C-alpha positions in Angstrom: -29.4 2.8 68.5 -28.0 0.8 66.6 -24.7 1.6 63.9 -25.5 1.3 60.1 -21.9 0.6 58.2 -21.6 3.0 55.5 -22.3 2.2 52.2 -19.3 0.3 50.5 -19.9 0.3 46.3 -18.6 -3.0 45.0 -16.8 -2.9 40.9 -17.2 -5.9 39.2 -14.3 -5.6 36.7 -15.3 -8.5 33.9 -12.0 -9.4 32.0 -12.2 -11.3 28.5 -9.4 -13.2 27.7 -10.1 -15.0 24.7 -9.4 -11.1 23.2 -7.8 -12.1 20.1 -6.3 -9.9 16.6 -7.6 -11.5 13.2 -5.7 -9.0 10.9 -4.9 -11.4 8.4 -1.6 -10.1 6.9 0.1 -11.0 3.0 3.4 -11.8 1.4 4.6 -9.6 -1.2 7.1 -11.3 -3.5 8.8 -8.5 -6.0 10.4 -9.1 -9.5 14.1 -9.3 -9.9 16.9 -9.5 -13.4 18.7 -12.1 -11.1 16.6 -14.5 -10.0 15.7 -17.5 -11.5 12.2 -19.0 -12.1 13.3 -22.0 -11.1 14.9 -20.5 -7.6 11.7 -18.5 -6.8 10.0 -21.9 -7.5 11.3 -23.9 -5.0 11.4 -21.3 -2.8 8.2 -20.2 -2.9 7.5 -24.7 -2.2 10.1 -23.9 1.1 8.1 -21.4 2.1 4.7 -21.5 1.9 4.6 -25.9 1.3 2.2 -25.2 -2.2 2.2 -27.0 -5.0 5.2 -26.3 -7.8 1.8 -25.6 -10.3 0.9 -22.8 -8.0 4.7 -21.6 -6.9 4.6 -21.7 -10.9 1.7 -19.3 -10.9 2.6 -16.8 -8.8 6.1 -17.5 -9.9 4.7 -16.1 -13.0 2.6 -12.8 -11.7 6.2 -11.4 -10.1 7.9 -11.9 -13.5 4.6 -10.6 -15.7 3.3 -7.8 -12.9 6.2 -7.8 -11.4 4.7 -9.1 -8.0 2.6 -11.0 -6.6 1.0 -11.8 -3.2 2.2 -15.5 -2.4 0.4 -16.2 1.6 -2.4 -14.7 3.2 -2.4 -15.4 7.2 -1.1 -14.3 10.9 1.3 -11.7 11.3 3.7 -14.0 13.3 3.0 -16.8 10.0 4.0 -14.0 7.4 7.1 -13.3 9.4 8.2 -16.8 9.1 7.2 -16.9 5.8 8.4 -14.2 4.6 12.3 -14.6 6.1 12.2 -18.2 4.3 11.9 -15.9 1.1 14.9 -13.7 1.9 17.1 -16.1 2.5 18.0 -16.4 -0.9 17.4 -12.7 -1.4 13.9 -12.6 -2.8 12.5 -9.4 -2.8 9.5 -8.8 -0.1 6.7 -7.2 2.0 3.8 -8.2 4.4 1.3 -5.4 4.1 -2.1 -5.8 7.0 
């Protein structure tokens, strides 16, 4: 009589290496009483590489509303933008 091998179940585990998070974050700048419009505009251009006109509009919104969302993107880029803005002690917050 032939001896039968015991049944061995096979287990195939598939992983998806391309999984990424696509959550976008936003950088908010808050108004203060010690930075000039020019200082804020220059720093916004430096941090976000935006045009002068866009930076001026954002600086005006910060002044009027008390804050403005100045950048939206991936978290690592938001951290960089926020860091550049904070070089002159602008008050920022990153939200998701």
